[in-house]
C-alpha positions in Angstrom: 108.3 12.5 8.4 108.3 8.9 7.5 105.2 8.2 9.7 103.4 11.2 8.0 104.1 9.7 4.6 102.7 6.3 5.7 99.5 8.0 7.0 99.1 9.8 3.6 99.6 6.6 1.6 97.1 4.8 3.9 94.5 7.5 3.4 95.0 7.4 -0.4 94.6 3.7 -0.5 91.5 3.9 1.7 90.1 6.6 -0.6 90.7 4.6 -3.7 89.1 1.5 -2.1 86.0 3.3 -1.1 85.5 5.7 -3.9 87.2 3.9 -6.8 89.4 6.9 -7.5 86.6 8.9 -9.2 85.5 11.1 -6.4 82.2 9.1 -6.0 81.2 6.0 -4.1 81.9 2.9 -6.2 78.8 1.6 -7.8 77.5 -1.8 -6.7 77.7 -4.4 -9.6 74.5 -4.6 -11.6 72.6 -7.8 -12.1 73.1 -9.1 -15.6 69.7 -10.0 -17.1 69.0 -11.8 -20.4 65.5 -11.7 -21.7 64.4 -13.6 -24.8 61.7 -11.4 -26.4 60.8 -7.7 -26.3 58.0 -7.6 -23.7 60.2 -9.5 -21.1 63.1 -7.2 -21.9 61.0 -4.1 -21.4 59.4 -5.5 -18.2 62.8 -6.2 -16.7 64.1 -2.7 -17.6 61.1 -1.1 -16.0 61.4 -3.2 -12.8 65.2 -3.3 -12.5 66.0 0.2 -13.7 69.6 1.2 -12.8 70.2 -1.9 -10.7 70.2 -4.2 -13.7 71.9 -4.5 -17.1 69.2 -6.0 -19.4 70.0 -7.5 -22.8 67.5 -8.9 -25.3 68.5 -12.2 -26.8 66.4 -11.7 -29.9 68.2 -9.3 -32.2 66.2 -6.3 -33.5 64.1 -7.1 -36.5 64.2 -10.9 -36.1 60.8 -12.7 -36.0 60.5 -14.4 -32.6 59.1 -17.7 -33.8 61.8 -18.3 -36.3 64.7 -17.4 -33.9 67.3 -20.1 -33.1 70.1 -19.4 -30.6 73.7 -19.5 -31.7 76.7 -20.7 -29.7 77.5 -17.1 -28.7 74.0 -16.9 -27.1 74.9 -19.8 -24.8 78.1 -18.0 -23.9 76.1 -14.8 -23.2 73.6 -16.5 -20.9 76.5 -18.3 -19.1 77.8 -14.9 -18.0 74.3 -13.7 -16.8 72.8 -13.7 -13.4 69.1 -14.0 -14.6 67.6 -15.5 -17.7 64.0 -14.7 -18.5 61.8 -16.4 -21.1 58.1 -16.8 -21.8 57.8 -20.5 -21.6 58.4 -23.7 -23.5 55.8 -23.0 -26.2 57.2 -19.7 -27.1 60.9 -20.7 -26.8 61.0 -24.5 -27.3 64.8 -24.4 -27.6 65.4 -23.2 -24.1 65.6 -26.6 -22.5 68.4 -27.8 -24.8 70.1 -24.4 -24.6 70.3 -24.4 -20.8 72.0 -27.8 -20.9 75.0 -26.0 -22.4 75.1 -23.2 -19.9 78.0 -23.6 -17.4 76.7 -21.0 -14.9 75.1 -23.2 -12.2 73.8 -20.1 -10.2 71.9 -18.8 -13.1 68.3 -17.8 -12.1 66.0 -19.2 -14.8 62.6 -17.4 -14.9 59.6 -18.9 -16.8 57.1 -16.1 -16.9 54.2 -18.3 -17.9 54.4 -19.8 -14.4 50.9 -19.7 -12.8 49.1 -18.7 -16.0 46.7 -21.1 -17.6 47.6 -21.5 -21.3 45.0 -21.9 -24.0 45.4 -24.6 -26.5 44.5 -24.0 -30.2 41.3 -25.9 -29.7 40.3 -23.2 -27.2 40.1 -20.6 -29.9 36.7 -20.2 -31.4 37.7 -20.0 -35.1 40.1 -22.9 -34.7 37.3 -25.3 -33.8 35.4 -24.1 -36.8 38.4 -24.8 -39.1 38.8 -28.3 -37.7 35.1 -29.0 -38.5 35.4 -27.8 -42.1 38.9 -29.2 -42.9 39.2 -32.2 -40.6 41.0 -32.7 -37.3 44.7 -33.1 -37.6 45.0 -31.5 -41.1 47.1 -28.8 -39.6 49.6 -30.4 -37.2 51.2 -27.0 -36.4 47.9 -25.9 -34.8 48.5 -28.3 -31.9 50.0 -27.1 -28.6 49.5 -24.1 -26.4 49.2 -20.5 -27.3 52.3 -18.7 -26.0 51.2 -15.0 -26.6 50.2 -14.4 -23.0 51.6 -10.9 -22.7 48.8 -9.6 -25.0 46.3 -10.1 -22.1 47.4 -7.2 -19.9 46.2 -9.0 -16.7 48.7 -11.7 -17.6 51.3 -9.1 -18.4 50.9 -7.8 -14.8 51.5 -11.3 -13.5 54.6 -11.7 -15.7 56.0 -8.5 -14.3 55.4 -9.8 -10.8 57.2 -13.0 -11.6 60.2 -11.1 -12.9 60.3 -8.7 -9.9 60.2 -11.6 -7.4 63.1 -13.3 -9.3 65.2 -10.2 -9.2 64.4 -9.7 -5.6 65.5 -13.3 -4.8 68.7 -12.9 -6.7 69.4 -9.5 -5.2 67.7 -9.4 -1.8 69.4 -6.2 -0.7 67.3 -4.4 -3.3 64.1 -6.4 -2.9 61.8 -3.4 -2.0 63.2 -1.5 -5.0 62.2 -4.2 -7.4 58.8 -4.9 -5.9 57.9 -1.2 -5.7 58.9 -0.6 -9.3 56.9 -3.6 -10.3 53.9 -2.2 -8.4 54.1 1.1 -10.3 54.5 -0.6 -13.6 51.6 -2.9 -12.9 49.5 0.1 -12.2 50.2 1.5 -15.7 49.4 -1.9 -17.2 46.1 -2.0 -15.2 45.2 1.5 -16.4 45.7 0.5 -20.0 43.9 -2.8 -19.4 40.8 -0.8 -18.2 40.9 1.6 -21.1 41.1 -1.3 -23.6 38.1 -2.9 -21.9 36.1 0.3 -22.0 36.9 1.4 -25.5 36.7 -2.0 -27.2 33.3 -2.7 -25.5 31.9 0.1 -27.7 33.1 -1.3 -31.1 30.6 -1.7 -33.9 32.8 -4.5 -35.3 33.7 -7.3 -32.9 36.1 -9.3 -35.1 39.8 -8.7 -35.5 40.6 -9.7 -39.1 44.3 -10.5 -38.8 46.3 -11.7 -41.8 49.1 -12.8 -39.7 49.7 -15.9 -37.5 47.3 -16.6 -34.6 48.7 -14.2 -32.1 45.8 -12.3 -30.6 43.8 -15.1 -29.0 44.4 -14.0 -25.4 43.8 -10.4 -26.4 40.5 -11.2 -28.0 39.4 -13.3 -25.1 40.3 -10.6 -22.6 38.6 -7.7 -24.4 35.4 -9.4 -25.7 36.4 -9.7 -29.4 36.7 -12.5 -32.0 40.0 -13.2 -33.8 40.2 -14.7 -37.3 43.3 -15.5 -39.2 44.0 -17.6 -42.4 46.9 -19.3 -40.5 46.2 -22.5 -38.6 48.7 -22.2 -35.8 50.9 -19.9 -33.8 53.9 -20.0 -36.2 54.2 -17.7 -39.2 56.1 -20.5 -40.9 52.8 -22.3 -41.6 51.5 -21.3 -45.0 47.8 -20.5 -45.1 45.8 -22.6 -47.5 44.0 -21.1 -50.5 40.7 -22.2 -48.9 41.4 -20.4 -45.6 42.3 -17.2 -47.5 39.1 -17.4 -49.6 37.1 -17.9 -46.5 38.5 -14.7 -45.0 37.9 -12.8 -48.2 34.3 -14.0 -48.3 33.9 -13.0 -44.6 35.2 -9.5 -45.2 32.9 -9.0 -48.2 30.0 -10.3 -46.2 30.6 -8.1 -43.1 31.9 -5.1 -45.0 35.0 -4.8 -42.8 37.1 -1.8 -43.9 40.5 -2.8 -42.5 42.6 -5.9 -42.4 45.4 -6.0 -39.9 48.9 -7.4 -40.5 51.7 -8.3 -38.1 55.1 -6.8 -37.4 58.4 -7.9 -39.0 56.8 -10.2 -41.6 56.1 -9.4 -45.3 52.3 -8.8 -45.3 51.9 -10.6 -48.7 48.8 -12.5 -47.5 47.2 -9.3 -46.2 48.0 -7.6 -49.5 46.2 -10.4 -51.5 43.2 -10.1 -49.3 43.2 -6.3 -49.5 43.3 -6.4 -53.3 40.4 -8.8 -53.4 38.2 -6.9 -50.9 39.3 -3.3 -50.9 40.0 -3.4 -47.2 42.8 -1.2 -46.1 46.0 -2.5 -44.5 46.8 -1.6 -40.9 49.6 -2.8 -38.6 48.5 -4.5 -35.4 51.7 -5.0 -33.4 52.0 -8.2 -31.4 55.1 -6.9 -29.6 57.1 -10.1 -30.0 60.1 -8.0 -31.1 60.9 -4.6 -32.5 62.9 -3.3 -35.5 66.2 -1.4 -35.2 64.3 1.8 -35.9 61.8 1.2 -33.2 64.5 0.4 -30.7 66.3 3.6 -31.6 63.1 5.5 -31.2 62.7 4.2 -27.6 59.4 2.3 -28.1 58.1 0.4 -25.1 55.6 -2.3 -24.6 53.1 0.2 -23.3 53.6 2.5 -26.3 53.1 -0.4 -28.7 49.8 -1.3 -26.9 48.7 2.3 -26.9 49.2 2.4 -30.6 47.3 -0.9 -31.1 44.4 0.6 -29.1 44.2 3.6 -31.5 44.3 1.3 -34.6 41.7 -1.0 -33.2 39.5 1.9 -32.3 39.7 3.1 -35.9 39.4 -0.3 -37.6 36.6 -1.7 -35.4 34.7 1.6 -35.4 34.7 2.1 -31.6 33.5 5.2 -29.8 
């Protein structure tokens, strides 16, 4: 009888060890992933699926360029397995933040790796502004353009970088991550092709954007021009009255019917230009971050870009 009881106890212990007392096999621990901005968060979710727990460092509704990490963010990253960011031009605070992270095995993923960044002088309208207003009059225009995800060829490369980092951290599920990345890259490639096809038919070839200079890579990729009253990549920089007047004059001259504004920022500059020209306001989402409402609605990077395509098709009078 005693031996029988021992056998029963042994079987019970074994069952609990293997199945966690739930009747199902115990789940393998998920990789904990922290991503800074929304596109990286969404890429990681698509690639890692149920094998990762992804958290976005940027709170919903917070503008990406004005974000500054808090001590609790350092603690959060210290408990993570993988930290994903865009690069030092989008998140200039990363280098200092990582100095305070105690987790020495943390995998740090710079998704701009292997991508040639454009500087502000590389943008067509920026060169024109420097000629008219003088080089160095807008110091915030210096540096590289960090908005690489808006070129969907670069977005595919960023997804690959994330997949390889997850695979290296969790080699047992390498094929899972790489296969998911391949399927997601195919969706990005399909949208990239449709953007090229549709935007090549546009009657108007200039995106009039009353937000900060975010769509340079997008415009370059899809054969458009991009004009903005801002002189840099940060929305903190106030546009000059002269640059606003130049944009108003351009809209009146070209007869543009729409002026685009950016997400999560009061479109006061766009409203001024709209009142002066009669051009209608339309949101063109740069996907830096999303609002609480958008997050609750389940928006994705792809759904944001699909909506941008519809609005550009309307505003630029494409076929």
